[in-house]
C-alpha positions as CSV (number, residue, x, y, z in Angstrom):
1,X,0.0,0.0,0.0
2,X,1.2,3.6,-1.0
3,X,0.9,5.8,1.9
4,X,-1.2,9.1,1.5
5,X,2.1,11.2,1.3
6,X,3.2,9.2,-1.8
7,X,-0.2,9.7,-3.6
8,X,-0.3,13.7,-3.0
9,X,3.2,14.7,-2.9
10,X,3.9,14.5,-6.7
11,X,5.9,16.7,-9.1
12,X,3.0,17.2,-11.7
13,X,-0.3,17.3,-10.1
14,X,-3.4,17.5,-12.4
15,X,-5.3,20.1,-10.3
16,X,-3.7,23.2,-12.0
17,X,-4.5,21.9,-15.3
18,X,-8.1,21.1,-14.2
19,X,-8.5,24.7,-12.7
20,X,-7.5,26.1,-16.1
21,X,-10.1,23.9,-17.8
22,X,-12.8,24.8,-15.2
23,X,-12.0,28.6,-15.7
24,X,-12.3,28.3,-19.4
25,X,-15.4,26.1,-19.4
26,X,-18.4,27.0,-21.6
27,X,-20.8,25.5,-18.9
28,X,-21.5,26.8,-15.3
29,X,-19.2,24.8,-12.9
30,X,-19.7,24.9,-9.2
31,X,-16.6,23.4,-7.3
32,X,-17.9,22.2,-3.9
33,X,-15.7,22.6,-0.8
34,X,-13.8,19.6,0.4
35,X,-13.4,17.7,3.6
36,X,-9.7,16.6,3.2
37,X,-9.7,13.8,5.7
38,X,-12.3,11.8,3.5
39,X,-10.4,12.6,0.4
40,X,-7.4,11.1,1.8
41,X,-9.1,7.8,2.8
42,X,-10.7,7.7,-0.7
43,X,-7.2,8.0,-2.5
44,X,-5.7,5.3,-0.4
45,X,-8.5,2.9,-1.2
46,X,-8.2,3.7,-4.9
47,X,-4.4,3.9,-4.6
48,X,-4.2,6.6,-7.3
49,X,-2.1,9.8,-7.1
50,X,-3.2,13.4,-7.7
51,X,-1.3,13.2,-11.0
52,X,-4.6,11.9,-12.4
53,X,-7.7,13.9,-12.9
54,X,-9.7,11.5,-10.8
55,X,-7.4,12.0,-7.9
56,X,-7.4,15.7,-8.3
57,X,-11.2,15.7,-8.1
58,X,-11.1,13.4,-5.0
59,X,-8.4,15.4,-3.1
60,X,-9.4,18.9,-4.1
61,X,-13.1,19.0,-4.3
62,X,-16.4,18.0,-2.8
63,X,-17.5,17.3,-6.1
64,X,-18.5,19.3,-9.2
65,X,-22.0,20.4,-10.2
66,X,-22.2,21.2,-13.9
67,X,-25.0,23.1,-15.7
68,X,-26.6,24.3,-12.6
69,X,-26.8,20.8,-11.1
70,X,-27.7,18.8,-14.1
71,X,-24.5,16.7,-13.6
72,X,-23.0,15.8,-10.4
73,X,-19.4,14.6,-10.4
74,X,-18.3,13.0,-7.2
75,X,-15.4,13.9,-5.3
76,X,-14.9,13.8,-1.5
77,X,-18.0,14.5,0.6
78,X,-19.1,18.1,0.2
79,X,-18.5,20.1,3.3
80,X,-21.4,22.6,2.7
81,X,-23.8,20.6,0.5
82,X,-25.6,17.3,0.6
83,X,-23.6,15.8,-2.3
84,X,-22.2,12.4,-1.2
85,X,-18.6,11.5,-1.8
86,X,-17.2,9.0,-4.3
87,X,-16.5,6.5,-1.4
88,X,-20.1,6.6,-0.3
89,X,-21.7,6.3,-3.8
90,X,-19.4,3.1,-4.5
91,X,-19.8,1.5,-1.1
92,X,-16.0,1.7,-0.2
93,X,-15.0,-0.1,2.9
94,X,-14.5,1.9,6.1
95,X,-10.9,0.9,6.4
96,X,-8.4,0.2,3.7
97,X,-9.0,-3.1,2.0
98,X,-6.2,-4.1,-0.4
99,X,-8.4,-6.7,-2.2
100,X,-11.6,-4.6,-2.5
101,X,-12.6,-3.5,-5.9
102,X,-15.8,-1.6,-6.9
103,X,-18.6,-3.7,-8.4
104,X,-17.9,-3.8,-12.1
105,X,-16.5,-0.3,-12.2
106,X,-16.4,3.0,-10.4
107,X,-19.5,5.2,-10.5
108,X,-18.2,8.8,-10.9
109,X,-21.3,10.9,-11.8
110,X,-25.0,11.0,-11.9
111,X,-27.2,13.3,-13.9
112,X,-30.4,14.7,-12.7
113,X,-32.5,12.1,-14.8
114,X,-30.8,9.2,-13.1
115,X,-28.2,8.5,-15.9
116,X,-25.0,7.1,-14.6
117,X,-21.4,7.7,-15.7
118,X,-19.0,4.9,-14.6
119,X,-15.3,4.0,-15.2
120,X,-15.2,0.3,-16.3
121,X,-13.4,-2.0,-14.1
122,X,-11.4,-5.1,-15.0
123,X,-14.5,-7.2,-14.3
124,X,-17.2,-5.1,-15.9
125,X,-19.2,-8.1,-17.0
126,X,-22.2,-7.0,-19.3
127,X,-21.1,-3.6,-20.0
128,X,-19.7,-2.3,-23.2
129,X,-16.4,-0.6,-23.7
130,X,-13.0,-1.7,-22.4
131,X,-11.7,-1.7,-18.9
132,X,-10.5,1.9,-17.9
133,X,-13.0,3.5,-20.3
134,X,-16.1,5.6,-19.4
135,X,-19.6,4.1,-20.1
136,X,-23.0,5.8,-19.6
137,X,-26.2,4.3,-18.2
138,X,-29.0,6.0,-20.3
139,X,-32.3,6.5,-18.5
140,X,-34.2,6.7,-21.9
141,X,-32.9,3.1,-23.0
142,X,-32.2,1.6,-19.7
143,X,-28.9,0.4,-21.3
144,X,-25.1,1.1,-20.8
145,X,-23.4,2.9,-23.7
146,X,-19.6,2.9,-24.3
147,X,-18.1,6.5,-24.5
148,X,-14.8,5.1,-25.9
149,X,-12.7,7.6,-23.7
150,X,-10.9,7.6,-20.4
151,X,-11.8,9.5,-17.4
152,X,-9.5,12.5,-18.0
153,X,-10.7,12.9,-21.6
154,X,-14.3,12.6,-20.3
155,X,-13.7,15.5,-17.9
156,X,-12.2,17.6,-20.6
157,X,-15.3,16.8,-22.8
158,X,-17.7,17.9,-20.1
159,X,-16.0,21.2,-19.5
160,X,-15.7,22.0,-23.2
161,X,-19.5,21.8,-23.6
162,X,-20.0,18.2,-24.5
163,X,-23.3,18.0,-22.5
164,X,-25.2,20.2,-24.8
165,X,-25.3,17.7,-27.8
166,X,-25.2,14.6,-25.5
167,X,-28.4,15.6,-23.8
168,X,-30.2,17.5,-26.6
169,X,-33.1,15.0,-26.8
170,X,-33.4,14.8,-23.0
171,X,-33.9,18.5,-22.3
172,X,-37.2,20.3,-22.2
173,X,-38.3,23.9,-22.3
174,X,-37.3,25.5,-19.0
175,X,-35.1,22.6,-17.8
176,X,-32.6,24.8,-16.3
177,X,-35.1,26.6,-14.0
178,X,-36.5,23.2,-12.9
179,X,-33.1,21.7,-12.3
180,X,-32.0,24.7,-10.1
181,X,-34.8,23.8,-7.6
182,X,-33.4,20.2,-7.2
183,X,-30.9,19.4,-4.3
184,X,-27.8,17.4,-4.9
185,X,-29.2,14.2,-3.5
186,X,-32.5,14.4,-5.6
187,X,-33.3,13.8,-9.3
188,X,-36.2,14.6,-11.7
189,X,-38.8,11.9,-12.4
190,X,-40.2,12.2,-15.8
191,X,-43.7,10.7,-16.5
192,X,-44.3,9.1,-19.0
193,X,-40.9,7.5,-18.5
194,X,-38.1,8.7,-20.6
195,X,-37.9,5.3,-22.3
196,X,-41.4,5.4,-23.4
197,X,-42.5,6.4,-27.0
198,X,-44.8,9.2,-25.5
199,X,-41.9,11.0,-23.7
200,X,-39.6,10.6,-26.8
201,X,-42.2,12.1,-29.0
202,X,-42.9,15.0,-26.8
203,X,-40.7,15.7,-23.8
204,X,-42.3,18.9,-23.1
205,X,-45.7,17.3,-22.6
206,X,-44.4,15.2,-19.8
207,X,-44.9,15.8,-16.1
208,X,-41.9,16.0,-13.8
209,X,-41.3,16.0,-10.0
210,X,-38.4,15.9,-7.7
211,X,-37.5,12.7,-6.1
212,X,-34.6,11.1,-4.2
213,X,-32.0,10.0,-6.6
214,X,-32.0,6.5,-5.0
215,X,-35.8,6.1,-6.1
216,X,-34.8,6.9,-9.9
217,X,-31.9,4.4,-9.8
218,X,-34.3,1.9,-8.3
219,X,-36.9,2.5,-11.0
220,X,-34.4,2.0,-13.8
221,X,-33.4,-1.4,-12.4
222,X,-37.0,-2.5,-11.8
223,X,-38.2,-1.4,-15.3
224,X,-35.1,-2.8,-17.0
225,X,-35.9,-6.2,-15.6
226,X,-39.5,-6.0,-16.2
227,X,-39.2,-4.9,-19.9
228,X,-36.6,-7.6,-20.5
229,X,-33.7,-5.2,-21.1
230,X,-31.8,-6.9,-18.1
231,X,-30.4,-6.0,-14.9
232,X,-28.0,-3.0,-15.3
233,X,-25.9,-4.0,-12.3
234,X,-24.5,-1.5,-9.9
235,X,-25.6,2.1,-10.4
236,X,-24.4,3.6,-7.2
237,X,-25.6,3.8,-3.7
238,X,-27.2,7.1,-2.2
């Protein structure tokens, strides 16, 4: 096991680069304050250094809120917000366990609709994409999609405005105002459901309400199995 000092005392940390990307971002980004003691435990369990963008997010932030909270990227537990940390979302052990691995991969972000971004692990059975690549669980198809990029490239894509095209079919008139009212532990339930023909024909005609994010993830799993799409596996715990 590498000690925390070995993980954070590096010559070329990623945080300055990330700060520059955030300052130049074309989307609103809120960098939440961090609780360093939790970040240290998370880094030790992952055994990654702050040379990586993932390590930088964990060590330096309590998470990132993009597009007024549409997307929540997990870091350490936020000090002044209700956004959980990466360790909680992925069920990390309370103490360092050298043999522990996240189930199939590491959930790194949720969007307000219950979509899930994850970093594929070596045992990502049933998911598309290669180990070490990002995948997305889409609430409008109840399936995982391969993004074919790594975590650092994914973050750069987010900050450069990739969300606008990616979510073009899932945003309704006035979505930003509705999202601004949602807390970091909630999401928006859309009825008829996003995977239905009715919602995909006219998203503006749907009804929407705030619900706990855990409820949205549970519904995705339930309907995936009921509709024969299959069990999506681990979607994060909140």
